[in-house]
C-alpha positions as CSV (number, residue, x, y, z in Angstrom):
1,X,-37.7,-14.8,-24.4
2,X,-39.6,-15.6,-27.6
3,X,-40.4,-19.3,-28.3
4,X,-37.9,-20.9,-30.7
5,X,-35.2,-18.3,-30.3
6,X,-32.2,-18.0,-27.9
7,X,-32.5,-21.6,-26.9
8,X,-28.9,-22.2,-25.9
9,X,-27.7,-21.2,-22.4
10,X,-24.1,-20.2,-21.7
11,X,-23.6,-23.4,-19.8
12,X,-25.0,-25.5,-22.7
13,X,-22.6,-23.7,-25.1
14,X,-19.7,-24.4,-22.9
15,X,-20.5,-28.1,-22.6
16,X,-21.4,-29.0,-26.2
17,X,-18.6,-31.2,-27.4
18,X,-20.3,-33.8,-29.6
19,X,-20.0,-33.1,-33.3
20,X,-23.1,-31.6,-34.7
21,X,-25.2,-28.4,-35.3
22,X,-26.9,-27.0,-32.2
23,X,-29.7,-24.5,-32.9
24,X,-30.1,-21.3,-30.9
25,X,-33.0,-20.2,-33.0
26,X,-33.5,-17.5,-35.7
27,X,-30.9,-19.2,-38.0
28,X,-28.1,-19.2,-35.4
29,X,-26.2,-22.5,-34.8
30,X,-23.3,-23.6,-32.7
31,X,-21.3,-25.9,-34.9
32,X,-19.1,-28.5,-33.3
33,X,-16.7,-30.1,-35.9
34,X,-15.3,-33.6,-35.8
35,X,-12.0,-32.0,-34.7
36,X,-13.6,-30.5,-31.7
37,X,-13.4,-26.9,-33.1
38,X,-16.5,-24.9,-32.2
39,X,-17.9,-22.0,-34.2
40,X,-21.0,-20.0,-35.0
41,X,-23.0,-20.4,-38.2
42,X,-25.9,-18.4,-39.6
43,X,-28.2,-20.5,-41.8
44,X,-30.7,-19.1,-44.2
45,X,-32.6,-19.9,-47.4
46,X,-32.4,-18.1,-50.8
47,X,-34.2,-19.2,-53.9
48,X,-34.8,-22.5,-52.3
49,X,-31.2,-23.1,-51.5
50,X,-29.7,-23.3,-48.0
51,X,-26.6,-21.2,-47.2
52,X,-24.3,-21.3,-44.2
53,X,-22.5,-18.1,-43.2
54,X,-19.7,-18.3,-40.7
55,X,-19.9,-15.8,-37.8
56,X,-16.6,-16.6,-36.1
57,X,-15.1,-19.2,-33.7
58,X,-16.5,-19.6,-30.2
59,X,-13.2,-18.7,-28.6
60,X,-13.4,-15.3,-30.1
61,X,-17.2,-14.6,-30.5
62,X,-19.3,-15.0,-27.4
63,X,-22.9,-16.3,-27.4
64,X,-24.2,-12.7,-27.0
65,X,-22.0,-11.4,-29.9
66,X,-23.1,-14.3,-32.1
67,X,-26.8,-13.5,-31.4
68,X,-26.1,-9.8,-32.3
69,X,-24.4,-10.9,-35.6
70,X,-27.3,-13.2,-36.4
71,X,-29.8,-10.4,-35.7
72,X,-27.9,-8.1,-38.2
73,X,-28.2,-10.9,-40.9
74,X,-31.9,-11.3,-40.3
75,X,-32.4,-7.6,-40.8
76,X,-30.6,-7.9,-44.2
77,X,-33.0,-10.7,-45.1
78,X,-36.0,-8.5,-44.2
79,X,-34.6,-5.9,-46.6
80,X,-34.4,-8.6,-49.4
81,X,-30.6,-8.8,-49.3
82,X,-28.4,-11.9,-49.4
83,X,-26.1,-11.7,-46.3
84,X,-23.2,-13.6,-48.0
85,X,-23.5,-11.4,-51.1
86,X,-23.5,-8.3,-48.9
87,X,-20.4,-9.4,-47.1
88,X,-18.6,-10.1,-50.4
89,X,-19.6,-6.7,-51.6
90,X,-18.3,-5.0,-48.5
91,X,-14.9,-6.8,-48.8
92,X,-14.7,-6.0,-52.5
93,X,-15.4,-2.3,-51.7
94,X,-12.7,-2.3,-49.0
95,X,-10.2,-3.8,-51.4
96,X,-11.2,-1.1,-54.0
97,X,-10.8,1.6,-51.5
98,X,-7.4,0.3,-50.5
99,X,-6.3,0.2,-54.1
100,X,-7.4,3.8,-54.6
101,X,-5.5,5.0,-51.5
102,X,-2.3,6.5,-52.9
103,X,0.2,8.4,-50.9
104,X,1.5,11.8,-52.0
105,X,4.9,10.3,-52.7
106,X,3.4,7.6,-55.0
107,X,1.4,10.2,-56.8
108,X,4.5,12.4,-57.2
109,X,6.5,9.5,-58.6
110,X,3.7,8.7,-61.0
111,X,3.4,12.3,-62.1
112,X,7.2,12.6,-62.7
113,X,7.3,9.3,-64.6
114,X,4.4,10.4,-66.9
115,X,5.8,14.0,-67.5
116,X,9.6,13.7,-67.5
117,X,9.7,12.6,-71.1
118,X,8.4,16.1,-72.0
119,X,11.0,17.9,-69.9
120,X,13.8,18.9,-72.3
121,X,16.1,20.0,-69.5
122,X,17.6,17.0,-67.6
123,X,18.4,19.2,-64.6
124,X,14.8,20.3,-64.4
125,X,13.8,16.6,-64.3
126,X,16.3,15.9,-61.5
127,X,15.2,18.8,-59.4
128,X,11.6,17.5,-59.1
129,X,12.4,14.5,-56.9
130,X,15.3,16.4,-55.2
131,X,13.1,19.3,-54.0
132,X,10.1,17.1,-53.1
133,X,12.5,14.7,-51.2
134,X,14.1,17.5,-49.3
135,X,11.1,19.6,-48.3
136,X,7.8,17.7,-48.9
137,X,8.3,13.9,-48.3
138,X,9.5,14.4,-44.7
139,X,6.2,16.3,-43.9
140,X,3.5,14.4,-45.8
141,X,5.1,12.2,-48.4
142,X,3.7,9.0,-46.9
143,X,0.2,10.3,-46.1
144,X,-2.7,9.5,-48.3
145,X,-2.9,12.1,-51.1
146,X,-6.7,12.4,-50.3
147,X,-5.8,13.8,-46.8
148,X,-3.4,16.6,-48.0
149,X,-4.9,19.9,-46.9
150,X,-3.8,23.5,-46.7
151,X,-2.3,23.1,-43.2
152,X,0.1,20.3,-44.5
153,X,1.0,22.3,-47.6
154,X,1.9,25.3,-45.4
155,X,4.0,23.1,-43.1
156,X,6.1,22.1,-46.0
157,X,6.6,25.4,-47.8
158,X,6.3,28.1,-45.1
159,X,9.7,27.3,-43.4
160,X,11.5,28.1,-46.7
161,X,9.2,30.7,-48.1
162,X,11.0,33.7,-46.7
163,X,14.5,32.1,-46.7
164,X,14.4,30.7,-50.2
165,X,11.4,32.2,-51.9
166,X,12.4,31.1,-55.4
167,X,12.8,27.5,-54.3
168,X,9.6,27.7,-52.2
169,X,7.6,29.1,-55.1
170,X,8.7,26.3,-57.4
171,X,8.0,23.8,-54.7
172,X,4.5,25.1,-54.3
173,X,3.9,24.8,-58.0
174,X,5.1,21.2,-58.0
175,X,2.8,20.3,-55.1
176,X,-0.1,21.9,-56.9
177,X,0.7,19.9,-60.1
178,X,0.9,16.6,-58.2
179,X,-2.3,17.2,-56.3
180,X,-4.0,18.2,-59.6
181,X,-2.8,15.0,-61.2
182,X,-4.2,13.0,-58.2
183,X,-7.6,14.7,-58.5
184,X,-7.9,14.0,-62.2
185,X,-6.8,10.4,-61.5
186,X,-9.5,10.0,-59.0
187,X,-7.3,9.7,-55.9
188,X,-8.6,12.8,-54.2
189,X,-11.5,15.3,-54.5
190,X,-12.1,19.0,-53.9
191,X,-10.1,22.2,-54.4
192,X,-6.4,22.1,-54.7
193,X,-4.9,23.3,-51.3
194,X,-1.6,24.3,-53.0
195,X,-3.2,26.8,-55.4
196,X,-1.9,30.3,-55.2
197,X,-4.5,32.7,-56.4
198,X,-7.3,33.4,-53.9
199,X,-5.9,30.8,-51.5
200,X,-2.3,30.6,-50.4
201,X,-1.9,34.2,-51.6
202,X,-4.0,35.1,-48.5
203,X,-1.5,33.4,-46.2
204,X,1.9,34.1,-47.7
205,X,3.7,37.2,-49.1
206,X,4.0,37.3,-52.9
207,X,7.2,35.6,-54.1
208,X,8.6,38.9,-55.5
209,X,8.2,40.6,-52.1
210,X,9.7,37.6,-50.3
211,X,12.7,37.7,-52.7
212,X,13.2,41.4,-52.1
213,X,13.1,40.8,-48.3
214,X,15.7,38.1,-48.6
215,X,18.0,40.3,-50.6
216,X,17.7,43.0,-48.0
217,X,18.3,40.5,-45.1
218,X,21.3,39.0,-46.9
219,X,22.8,42.5,-47.3
220,X,22.6,43.0,-43.6
221,X,23.6,39.5,-42.4
222,X,25.8,38.0,-45.1
223,X,29.0,38.2,-42.9
224,X,27.2,36.5,-40.0
225,X,25.7,33.5,-41.9
226,X,28.8,31.4,-41.6
227,X,30.7,30.8,-38.4
228,X,34.5,31.7,-38.7
229,X,36.3,28.4,-38.6
230,X,38.5,29.5,-35.7
231,X,35.3,29.6,-33.6
232,X,34.3,26.1,-34.6
233,X,35.7,24.2,-31.6
234,X,34.0,26.5,-29.1
235,X,30.7,26.2,-30.9
236,X,31.0,22.4,-31.1
237,X,31.7,22.2,-27.4
238,X,28.6,24.2,-26.7
239,X,26.6,22.1,-29.2
240,X,27.6,18.8,-27.6
241,X,26.2,20.1,-24.3
242,X,22.8,20.5,-25.9
243,X,20.3,17.7,-25.4
244,X,17.8,16.3,-27.9
245,X,17.8,14.9,-31.5
246,X,18.1,18.3,-33.1
247,X,21.5,18.9,-31.5
248,X,22.7,15.5,-32.7
249,X,21.4,16.2,-36.2
250,X,23.2,19.6,-36.2
251,X,26.4,17.9,-35.1
252,X,26.1,15.3,-37.8
253,X,25.3,18.0,-40.4
254,X,28.5,19.9,-39.5
255,X,30.7,16.8,-39.5
256,X,29.5,15.7,-42.9
257,X,29.2,19.2,-44.5
258,X,25.8,18.2,-45.7
259,X,22.7,20.3,-46.4
260,X,19.7,20.4,-44.0
261,X,17.3,18.6,-46.2
262,X,19.9,15.8,-46.8
263,X,20.3,15.2,-43.1
264,X,16.7,15.4,-41.9
265,X,15.6,13.2,-44.9
266,X,18.3,10.5,-44.3
267,X,17.0,7.0,-43.7
268,X,18.7,4.0,-42.1
269,X,18.9,2.2,-45.4
270,X,21.2,4.9,-46.7
271,X,23.7,4.3,-43.8
272,X,26.4,1.6,-43.9
273,X,27.9,1.6,-40.4
274,X,30.3,-1.2,-41.2
275,X,31.5,0.5,-44.4
276,X,31.5,3.9,-42.6
277,X,29.4,5.3,-45.5
278,X,26.3,7.4,-46.0
279,X,24.9,7.2,-49.6
280,X,22.4,9.9,-50.4
281,X,20.2,9.0,-53.4
282,X,20.1,11.3,-56.3
283,X,16.5,12.2,-55.8
284,X,17.4,13.9,-52.5
285,X,20.4,15.8,-53.8
286,X,20.3,19.3,-55.3
287,X,22.2,18.2,-58.4
288,X,20.1,15.1,-58.8
289,X,23.1,12.7,-58.5
290,X,23.9,10.1,-55.9
291,X,26.3,11.4,-53.3
292,X,28.6,9.2,-51.1
293,X,29.6,10.7,-47.8
294,X,32.5,9.2,-45.8
295,X,31.7,9.0,-42.1
296,X,34.3,10.0,-39.6
297,X,34.7,8.4,-36.2
298,X,32.7,11.3,-34.6
299,X,29.9,11.0,-37.1
300,X,29.7,7.2,-36.6
301,X,29.5,7.7,-32.9
302,X,26.5,9.9,-33.3
303,X,24.7,7.3,-35.4
304,X,25.6,4.4,-33.1
305,X,24.2,6.3,-30.1
306,X,20.8,6.6,-31.8
307,X,18.0,4.0,-31.6
308,X,18.2,2.2,-35.0
309,X,14.9,1.9,-36.8
310,X,13.7,0.0,-39.8
311,X,15.5,0.6,-43.2
312,X,12.9,3.1,-44.4
313,X,12.8,5.0,-41.1
314,X,14.4,8.5,-40.9
315,X,17.6,8.7,-38.9
316,X,16.6,12.2,-37.7
317,X,12.8,12.5,-37.8
318,X,12.7,16.3,-37.4
319,X,10.9,19.2,-39.2
320,X,12.7,21.6,-41.5
321,X,12.6,24.2,-38.7
322,X,14.2,22.1,-36.0
323,X,17.8,23.1,-36.6
324,X,16.9,26.8,-36.9
325,X,15.0,26.6,-33.6
326,X,18.1,24.9,-32.0
327,X,20.3,27.8,-33.1
328,X,17.8,30.2,-31.5
329,X,17.9,28.2,-28.2
330,X,21.7,28.5,-28.3
331,X,21.3,32.3,-28.9
332,X,23.0,32.0,-32.2
333,X,20.5,33.7,-34.4
334,X,23.4,35.1,-36.4
335,X,24.1,31.6,-37.9
336,X,22.3,29.3,-40.3
337,X,22.7,25.5,-40.6
338,X,23.7,26.0,-44.3
339,X,26.4,28.4,-43.3
340,X,28.5,25.6,-41.7
341,X,29.2,24.4,-45.3
342,X,30.9,27.7,-45.9
343,X,32.8,27.3,-42.6
344,X,34.0,23.9,-43.7
345,X,35.0,25.2,-47.2
346,X,37.0,28.1,-45.7
347,X,38.8,25.8,-43.3
348,X,39.7,23.3,-46.0
349,X,41.1,26.1,-48.2
350,X,43.0,27.9,-45.5
351,X,44.1,25.2,-43.1
352,X,44.7,22.1,-45.2
353,X,46.7,21.1,-48.3
354,X,43.8,19.0,-49.7
355,X,43.1,19.9,-53.4
356,X,40.2,22.3,-53.9
357,X,38.3,19.6,-55.9
358,X,38.3,17.3,-52.9
359,X,36.5,19.9,-50.8
360,X,34.2,20.7,-53.6
361,X,33.3,17.0,-54.0
362,X,32.7,16.8,-50.2
363,X,30.2,19.6,-50.6
364,X,28.5,17.7,-53.5
365,X,29.3,20.6,-55.9
366,X,29.5,19.8,-59.6
367,X,33.2,19.4,-60.7
368,X,34.9,18.8,-64.0
369,X,34.7,15.6,-66.1
370,X,38.3,14.5,-65.2
371,X,37.7,14.9,-61.5
372,X,34.4,13.0,-61.8
373,X,36.3,10.2,-63.5
374,X,38.9,10.1,-60.7
375,X,36.1,10.1,-58.2
376,X,34.5,7.1,-59.8
377,X,37.9,5.3,-59.5
378,X,37.8,5.9,-55.8
379,X,41.0,7.9,-55.2
380,X,39.1,11.2,-54.5
381,X,36.8,9.3,-52.1
382,X,39.7,8.1,-50.2
383,X,41.0,11.6,-49.9
384,X,37.6,12.8,-48.9
385,X,37.6,10.3,-46.1
386,X,40.9,11.7,-44.8
387,X,39.4,15.2,-45.1
388,X,36.4,14.2,-43.1
389,X,38.6,12.8,-40.3
390,X,40.7,16.0,-40.3
391,X,37.6,18.2,-40.1
392,X,36.2,16.1,-37.2
393,X,39.4,16.4,-35.3
394,X,39.5,20.1,-35.9
395,X,36.0,20.5,-34.7
396,X,36.7,18.5,-31.5
397,X,39.9,20.4,-30.7
398,X,39.5,23.9,-31.1
399,X,38.9,26.4,-28.4
400,X,42.7,26.3,-28.6
401,X,42.7,26.7,-32.4
402,X,41.4,30.3,-32.0
403,X,44.6,31.3,-30.2
404,X,46.6,29.7,-32.9
405,X,44.7,31.7,-35.5
406,X,45.2,34.9,-33.6
407,X,49.0,34.4,-33.9
408,X,48.6,33.7,-37.6
409,X,50.1,30.3,-37.3
410,X,48.7,28.1,-40.0
411,X,48.7,24.4,-39.5
412,X,48.6,22.5,-42.8
413,X,47.0,19.1,-42.8
414,X,48.6,17.1,-45.6
415,X,46.6,14.7,-47.7
416,X,48.1,11.3,-48.2
417,X,48.8,10.8,-51.9
């Protein structure tokens, strides 16, 4: 041990209780305050002035750790640096780095805000947040924009590239635009991982080829995409035997006649269990308008059985592919999640007396101005709540319904006027 340094022993440190400064050497002191609080201080001189730099309380920083911290400050002094100034600089840089850390969602919102005034088509402006909310935000919306790479972009667009090539192509362009804005704004660096030419073109088929493949596939499978409603009860009975969150999300999707993106993007703050209501914000809807969904008893039971998270947490934290993979596990490759909306629409038209606009509103389709006005007064919403309960009961009942359909006996469910 060098003379004049490391003077304090562990026992001495433990027993120093009288207020004062106790030197360990090399600028390191144990400070005992009048209140009895004990902490480490590094003392040094700069331009003839003494400076005290706190190194932490004794209950957190041990003698050995304090000596190591003091040693680091002495090295800064040898390099001609002021330890306190260096610490302030590091903190300022950390705050600057935090301020520059923008998520992809924040960048997208800033991009939309700065460009929407130049978009003449209001529908075009509404589609931006809707498509990003449905396909991108669940994958990497809350990640730092600087961390977005090719693999993440592929995770967002690949599931829909072959099924909805036109949507996926627009989606890729929108991701590219947001990332380009972020690069120009200084929030990220390097090449744009969403660029097509010479990059994603190496990983995905051209949009024109994907569209042609979709048309061919639709020609072969169009009559299989939607389940006949007479088979709904048997399918739901099988679905309720499936374990896992994807099965509950599929059940909820069917009961609410919602789209896949709306369900997997749903957050707890959108759910009002007491009011039996799910409110989907306009930015997550295809039409760009807020959509209120009445929740049947069966839909509420699904939600109440789930562990409730924070308001911003997703109700069904799943990928875009989760429901498709569920159907494959159930050996129902002939179906799509979206097809259940057609099943619901066919059932409502053929098995109930509810007006067509009620079913259209339940599907969040655009309807006429008069119906929209009625909806805002609330009477269509009340009828939609009745329709939701009738649909849930039908889904719960029906291996028997198939036999009724075979005998062509139509059961009309009357809407309460």
